[in-house]
N, C-alpha and C positions, 0 to 999 in steps of 0.2 A: 116186188116179190110177195106172194101171199104166205102168210104164216098159219098154217091149220094146226090147231092144238093137238098135241099127241093124245090127249084125253079121249077124243072122239073115236079113236081106235082100241080103247080100253074096254074090257068086258064089264068093269065096274062103273063105267059112265052111264048116266041116266039119259038115254037117247032122246027122250021127250022134252028135255031142256035145251036142245040144241039151238033152237030159234028163239029162245027167251032171253031176258036181260041177264039172268043169272044162270050159268051152267052148274049142275051138281053131279055128285057121284055118291058111291057108298061111303067113302071116306069122309066127304065134305058135303053133306046133305043141305047145308045153308049157303053153299057157293064155293065153288073151287077158286083158291087164291090166285090173283093175276099172274104172279110169278110163275105158277105151274101152267096156267092157260097160254102164256106168252112163249112157252118152251124155253124159258130162261133157266129154269130149274126143274127138269122133268121129275115126275113123282116116282122115283126108283126106291126111295127110303121112306120109312115111317116118319110122320110129323107129330110132335106133341099135340097139336091142334086137331087132329082128325079123330073121328069117332069109331071107325071100324079099322082092324088091323089088316088093311089091304093097300096095295101099291099097283102101279101100272102093270097090267097083264094084257097082251094083245088078245083080241078076240079070235 
């Protein structure tokens, strides 16, 4: 089963990083944590580590 990160459907995701080694978004400009990318812990709540006050928002 292919696990597509929920992040790619978020309006805050940086689409240009989709095929790069490190995927980023407004909240995590230096790299989205693996636990979020793996859908193990979707980004529905704010994290201390993030830089913007945004969470998953569908496009």
